[in-house]
N, C-alpha and C positions, 0 to 999 in steps of 0.2 A: 505494500499501500506504499502508495507516495505522500508526499506532505501535504498535497492538497488535498485529499480526501479523507488525509486526521484531522486536519483543521475543518474542514466540510462537517465531519461528525462531531466534535470536537463541542463548534461552534451551534450544530444545532441542538445538542443536548441538551447546554448550556442554557438558550434561548431558551428553549423547552422548561428545564428545569425552573427559569427565575420564573415564566407564564409572559413572557414578551413576542410579541407579533413581529416579522420580519420588517415591518412597517414602522414597530416602536422604535424597533432596534435603529432602522437607518435614519430617525430623526436624530436619535440622543448620538448618534456617531456620525453626524454631520453627511451621509451615504445615500446612494438613492434603493432604494425597496427593490428594484429592479438587479440591483448590483448584489446586495446580501442576496436574494435566492442564489441566483449564479454561481455565488459562493458557497452555500451549501450544500448546490447538488455537486459541485465540484468539477462545475463548467470553465471558473476563472478560480485564478491564479489574486489573492490577496499583494497589494504590495506591504512592503515593513507598517508607510506609512498609514495605509488603511486598518492592517491590521492592529498596529500601537491604536487607531480608533477605536473602530473596536473592543477594544482591552478594558482603555478604558472606560466606551461606555456600560459597560458592564462591571467594571469594578474589577476586573482580576490583573493578574500578570500579562505579558501576551505567551509566555510559555505554556501556560492551562490552554491555550489553541492547536497545540503544535504538539502536545504532549502524546505519546505514542503508552498504548498498553499492551508490554510483553509476553507472549503467555507460555 
């Protein structure tokens, strides 16, 4: 699994845990809802700037979005 997919999974999980819609997250982070959706589907890779905006909006360390679970 590449980092784009890891970020997609983590972003969707964290957003759902906090009961935030894609539109709300987009507003909070200053990016478009369409872009949030494309990141969550792993259609697009987020730049480090966008990674920072999203993690700041969610009040998490950016590494939380890139953390993989090893089995």
